[in-house]
C-alpha angles and dihedrals in degrees: 000000000000129000114247138202135187116266113216092191097062098019087237137098127276126210117220127208090248117101118235129202096195132044134191088218100235119205131191118250119218129198093259092063091042090053090050091055096044101252088137088068090058107036139025118241137146113271096234128126103199095087127033125234104199146022126230130204106194104305096346120099122204132194114194091335096314121110108235105167142013123211117215134185125344134160139181094293097016122090113222117248120241123216110195114214105181125060100173100072119090105168132031121212123205120252115271095239096181094052091043095053090044090055091051098040100105099048093039091052091050089054092045094050093045091052094045089051092050090051093048094047091050091052092048092051095047107032097091094051102042134072099217147349121219139178113231100221122194104167093248127122095262095052091046090056092042094053091050091052093048090049090057094043103048141040110265091243092052096078144021132215122235124191112197103215111202092175085232098087126123110272088238090057092063089055089057091046092053092049095047094045090053090049092049093051090050087055093045093248113143113241124190137183117214120197140161119254086231118077122219090248086065100038097049087059098040095047100022120240114317119249139185092278098031101055097158089142094075092053099040099040104030121014101038095044092050092050093048092046091054089050089052093050095045096037089224125109094196097048119149115214145161126231127202107222130190097223116146127198093223093062095078145345089254094055092045087072094058125109125226089242125032143154125225098357094116100023129006112263094002127114125233132194114198093198099177096036094127097043120109124218087251089063092043094054094044089052091051093050093042094052098034094238120174116270121215104239088222088079091058089056094062099270111136090195135033109224141112122340095243113016124178088218092060121077143157121019092356088068090048092057092046094051092043092053098040105019097154094050095043093048090059088064093044087053089053087057093048092048098047104042131070097219104098094183114111088220089070086071103030095047093043099250089145090056092065098048109137102175143356097290092108097042127108087220108034121172107294106157099065124076136171123198132174111213122172095339094314129109115221119198114194122191116186120202095355117218094210138019114270089202089067094048093049089061086074090069124071095208140316123243091227136056121253140171131216122196117198116207132176096273105009148031126224122201120197125198135153110272092225088081092055100112101037123111091243088055091053090057091045090054090045089062091059094040087058090045091053100048114010111139097174097258086156097224089123089051091052090052091056110088092184097064091236097134122069134175096179094112101010125305115324129166118194104220091198095056095042113097095185094245089147093221089133086064094048092104133099105286087351091278127058092210091051092047093050096046103035118117119245097257088060090062135084104271098083092122090058095047114130091008117124112244091208097079097150102036106191093330106078111162122278126218092245091054091056091044092051092046093055092043088067113348097187094045092047092054095045096046094046094202096183134077120272096263093038094054092043092055094041091052087054088055091049092047094048091046086053090236093121127037112239095216103040094030086220131127111271131229087254089060089054091050092049091051091049092051091047112271094222095051123104089243095058094038089050091057091048090050091055092052092047092051091054098042104032119063092199093057091045090052090054091051096047099041106035109071115217115261095008117118112218125189116242091241092054091051091051088050089053091052094048088050088067095047102270115146122246092249094049093045090057090049092051091051091046090050090055090063093046090051091049089054091057124078088277087072104027096044106020096036093228093157149308140229116215137172113242123172087348093304129113107241120201115205128177113207139202104271123234107253119163099159113078091203088073088059091046090052090053092050092053091047089053093048093049095048091044090059102258102325099160102159122068143183106214096214091052092044091055089052095042114125100146104068134100088235129064116241112246087226089061095044093053098029091236119157129217102272096046092045090049088056092050092049094048089052093049092049089053096045102035108027088154087067109032144008127193131189126190125182133142091269102028138046118170132168117190127185120200103250092209090067128071142192093270089056088055089053088052087062088068091056096057 
């Protein structure tokens, strides 16, 4: 990726021969967007949309290298405010696209040829071992460029193009799709559309509106249909293919961690090639203009991305531009929210309350036909009016290591099992069977997960027992069923151990870095002298108790405190151990970990809304947000990198980060803590563990913000260095992590004392 600068001669951008790791993601601005924002009241320009006039970096608008306006604010129903910077300009001239592309021709061609070569070499290496190659086409700028590159890299018969039609795309996107499909067919390139049998009008009611944590829409309307379409094309349920994807590292922090080549990141067992991963939007747009590729008209209307009409991952001014461009279509989905949630306040929509939905609490039709009860040491699961046959789903399991009974009545089924098994992995699968039975609507995500073709919904649910190999991939979903997970009530979730505990544990007196420093300088003296105010010492003691640094009964420093001091209390190793204890003992710390996604910046107001959604008062929600900043200012933030609070566009943005862990024993400690709290769950599937949100424990991947590949490296190292504690196996078809049940978390701490 090359560095770029604005070119005042052409009005465009100019690549330099210096490489750049970061980009401000510039985008061209056309007259239509300028008119929406009121630029026509300030400057004169021709009202044409073939050639852009300006460039924008985030909310800053530039004309020939000079900042002329700044965009601030904006929400679904709130027009962004424009602050004009320059008063000297009278008339705006369009960018000289021909001159701009000529100036960039050499560097752009170098980038093009390097990418084409990379695509071709990948195909040559993989073609003998894979069943197909396909371009995942979305109709956006990145996929338009990607498709053009693949066309020039590979024979036309070497790949196919698949568009995942969610039926929620921008109307302008379908115009691009139609044009590209026609072009592909003229060039003898196979082009397919993959879509769910269920329409959004149905799924938004059956699942409830999607949210940031309940993103069933991607699986139901995009991933599963594409997998099923490829199986249909190839006539092979266990095909292994590679998709060329237009993912770019600059789009988000999460995508910045991707590799060009990977296996299983997008779909288990499938290969992906992120061919333009290192391209910036400057290079994407220059390529489009240089090669006269079609431009989705959505971009000309102020949309920086072409996606779904109302996406839970899109907020602020992006939603304004979407609604402004496609008001009738967007309002249909807003109506779905109004019709399917109980909160009648308009602020639930305008302030983004629906974005933070975590369960069925806010739904008009939450889950009401599934019930769990513990009576005299037995767990009873009752499913009233089942939606699918539990006897089919149980075929997916070879056998359970505990006895159970299932009574079938006229309108319900009742399963009975000893409650002692409640937190085991096998019990999670057992419950999954009845979750599916209670809520399955045939969305076919389970079917797409099954590489053996054992699951079919063609004529009602049928599972072929001969084809099924009991891999349990059909259960590798949140709660085992996406409908169940989206509609379940809060007490069906994984926070039982925090029930009835106040989240606001620190009030307005979260710990400060100097308090922690003074405590470790002389723990006993600090506690005896009590140098803080009454409320301060009370809340700091709560921190010390929950970190297991001070014993609640004796009020004395613990052996763990001594170990931490010996390790070096302000090192990432010691602080990592402290963080694990805090997450398990302090509901406020656990809430941060479970509700603030790593790398995602969330405005203070949105976090407060999330807290109020679970019954926290307005006052307490403000205190909890304030405490996060205080905690990030302690060594947990400055040394361990737990999180930050920044001011962006005059808003306080909370962001949890991947912590700095370089000692695998900290990870091992977290795994044993998880196993103990989860009632002896000593065997794990890493993929399932990353997705886990329904356990009494907190996944170590979530505590530390570590993704699959990094955690896999830690686990492989631990298996080699501490085989008496852990073993981990990773192959294409098997991933298994096993802890030694005779060991415990205290034994792991003893490893630090050797």
